N, C-alpha and C positions, 0 to 999 in steps of 0.2 A: 695563549691558551684557548683551546676550543673544546667543546663537548664532543667526545669520541666514544663510541661503543656503549652508549647508555640507552636505557629504556625510557622513552619520553612520551608523556601523554599531553596532547593539546586539546583542550575542551573548546568547542566552538571552532574547530579546525577547518570547517568549510566556509567560514566567514572571511572577511576582508583581512584582518590582522592575523587570525589563526592560520589561514592558508599560506600566507608569507612566511610565517614561523615554520610551517611544515616543509615548505620549499627549501629552507635553509638547513634545518636539522636532519632531514632525510639524507643529506650528503654523507653524514658520518655516524648516524645513529639508527636505532630502531624506533619508529614512531607510530603511535596509535592516535587516531582522530576520533573524538567523540562528538557527535553532532546529531541533532534531531531535524535539521534542515528547515527550521522555522523561519530563519532569515538566511542561513548559509546556502551555498549552491554547490551541487555536485560538480559542475564545470570548473570550480576553483581547485579541486583536488583530484579529478579523474585522471590526470596524467600520472598520478602515483599508484593507481590501482594494480599495475602489473609488477610493482617493485616488491621483492621479498621482504624488505625491511619496513613495509608500510602496511598498516591494517586500519580499516574503517569499522567503527562500532556505531551503528545507528541506534542512538539512545537519547534520553532526556535527563538532564541533571536534576530535574524535579523528582526523578525516580531514584531512590537510594540504591536499589539493586543494580541499575545501570551504572551508577557511579562506582559501586563496589567492583563490578565486573571490569570496568575500564582501568582501575588502578592496580590491578594484580601485577606484581613483579615490576612496578614502575619506579624508577629513580627520581624523575623530575616531572612535576605537574606544572604546565603552563596554562593557567585557567583564563581563557578568553571568552568563554560562553557567557553571554548576557543579552538582555533586550535593551538595545541602545535607543537614543533619541529622547531629548527632553520633551518635544511636543507629543511623542507617542506615549510617554509616561503620564502626561497631563490627560490625554484621552483615554488611557487604559492603565490606571495605576495598580489594579489588582494583578494583572498578568505580569507587569513590570516587577512587583513585589515578589510574586511566586518564583520567577526565574532568578532575579538578581539577589534575593536574600535567601529564600528557602533552598534554591538550587546551589548557591554558594555555601551554605551551611552543610548541605549533603556532601559536597565535594571536600570540605574540610574534615568532616567526620570519616569519610572513606579514606582520605589520605592519611589521617591519623592512624586508623586501624591497619592500613596496609604498610605503615612505617615507611612512607616515601621519604627520600633524602631532603627534598626541598619543594616547597610550594610557592610558585611565583604567579601573582594574579594581577589582572588588569584593574586598576583603580581609575579615578577619573578627576580631571581638573574641575568638574562641576561641584566637587566637595568644597571648594572655596566659597561657593554661594555668594552672599551679598558683601563679602569682604572687599574694601576699596583699595587695600594695600597692593602696591606694585613695586617690584616683582612679587609674585606669589611665593611665599616661603612655607615649607611643609608644616611647620609647627603652628602657623597662624591661619585659621580658617574662620569663615563667617557662618551665617545660617543658610541652610539649603533653600534653593529657590524652586525646586520641582521634586516630584516623587522619585524621578531617576536619581537626582542628586542625594536624596535620603537614602536610597538603597545602596549607593556606592559608599556613602559614609558608614553605614551599618556594616558593610563588608570590612572596612578598616577596623571597626571596633571588634567584630568577631575574630579577625585575624590576630589582633593584639592579645585577646583573651586565650586564644588557642595556643599561641606561641608561649605564653606564660604558664598555662595549666598543663599542657601536654608536651612541652619541649619540641614542638613541630617548627622546623626552620621555615620561616615565611618572609617574603618580600613583596610589597605592593608597589605597583608602578602607576603613577597618576598621569595618564595620557593627556596630552594637550592637542586636540584637533589634528588627529593623524590623517594623512592623505597618501595616496599612492595607488599602484595597480590593484585592480579587483574591487575597489571601493564602489559600491553600487550607485550608479548615476540615476537610477529609476525610482519612481515612487514618491509619495508625499513626504517621506522621511529621509530623503536623499541628503547627504552632507553637501556643504556649499561648493567645494572645489569640483567634484564630479558633476554636480548639477549645473554649475556655470559652464563647464566645458561642454556638456551635452547641449545646452541652449545656444552657446556661441557657434558650435559646429552646424546646428540647424538654422543659424541666422535668426534666432529668436532673442528678444531682449531679456537678459537675466533679471529676475526680481531680487532686489536688495531689501531686506527687512530694515526699515529705518532709513537714515540719511547716508548710510555707508561709512560712518565714522567709527563704528565699533571695531575693536581690535582683537585679533587672535594670534596666538603663538603657534602657527601651523608647523606640524612636525612630520617629516618625511618617514615613510614606513621603514627604510633601512636603518634610520637611527633607532627606531623601536625594536627592531630585530637585534641590533647590537646590544642594547641595554638589557634585553631579556636574557641574552647569553651571559653578559657580565653578572647579572644577578644570580645566575645558576652557578658560575664557576668561582665566584668570590670565596676566598678562604679567610677573609677578615671578619672576625666574629662581631665586631662593632657594626658591620654593615647589615647583619641579619635582624629580622623582626623590625624592619623600618619601612617607611613609605617614601618614595622618591618621585620628584617631578621628571616627567619625560617630555622634553621639548628641545628646541634649538636655543632658546633664550633670547629671542627677538620677535617682537610682534609687528603686525602689519594691519592696516584698516582694509575693509572690504573693497572700497573704491580703488585703492592701490593694487590689491590683489587682482581685481577685474582687469586693470590695465596691463598687468604682467601676463595674464591669461590671453588677452586679446593679442598682445604683441607676439607671444610665442606661437599662438595658432596661426598667425599670419604667414608663417614660414610654410604652411601647408596650403593655405587659401587666403590670399590677400584681401579678398572681399569681406572677410570677417571684420576688418578694421572699421567698417562703418557701423557695426552693431553697438548700440548704446544701452545701458541699463535703464530699468524703470524702478521706481521706489514705492514700497509698500509700508504698512504699519509695522512697528516694532513687534517682535515675537514675544509672547508671554513666557516668562521663565528664563529668558536669555540674560546672560552676564554681559555687562556693558564693555568691559576691557579685561583682557587676559594677557599676562606675561609671566613666564616662569623664571624663577631662579633655579639654575641647575648646579649650583655650587655643592650641594650636599651629594648629588650623584657623582659629580667629578671627584669629590674627596673620598667617598667610601667605595665606589664601584669603578673608578677610573673611566667614567663616561666621558667621551669626547666626540659629540655629534659632528659628522662630516658634511651633512647635507643641510644647507640653508633652504628656505622656502623656494628661492629662485633656482637653485641647483636641482632640488627635488622635483620641481615642476617641469624641468627640461626632460627628465626621464618619464615622469608621469604622463605628460602630454603626448609623447611618442606612443606610449601604450594605449592611451584613450583614442588617439586618432585611428590606430589600427583596429581598436575594439569597435568603434562606431562605423567603420567603413569595411566591415567583414562581408 
């Protein structure tokens, strides 16, 4: 089953994950993108501008009128709009709170009033906080370690209340370190994989925070697109009003990740093989280890991720090589 002939809203659609969702859903549906381009980029969605089944609304989720305008006649909302990055939230907690909590609440209210069929939103593995348990199981979380983590946990609390009070069908997806094409490699808040690729291509030593032993359950973007659709089409009532881990279910440390990146980039330029990392202090607010249990998503959503970190990187590196050599 796939979504067909539906009216879909993707908030934050000009961002990394949002634009990949739009690429997929515009094949069979009418899609609206809501974005204020705070972090999103027009180049991520401009190839859709001439399509009759695509519409861009330049608006801000902090403005309830923009939210109300965007959800008119919408069947499914895929709420990706947020201000990401743990370090950025530490540096700017007020704006993070305004976008991630107030903006999220605006979208919930607008979706409730417009009687959308289902609201699927981007949650975060940061919600697990200081929990030492591995693998991470949805029902067991620790205390948040950053303002960003707090905002994403509050999203889950609001979603739970709205589902019970207003009978709004809601599913939250706790993303674990998503990577893939269009993930921004630039700026002080760039994610590890695009940042490392950028530095390796430039023959610069990537900086690893700490000794490189921290682990992450890196998740390829196509796995994320898959589970978003599964969350929309499920007819299993037990699957609704739940939160699910979105990952591959296998972790890797940063040293090993860098070795894979180095090896795969050598197929384009063998001289990259000599580039070695440098090590800096651990980053405040970072979780030491991350590994997801995906059993709940398998059981309730039939989630079966096809892309391991190695397989996903093969595709992603091809895209980044072309991106950096434009």
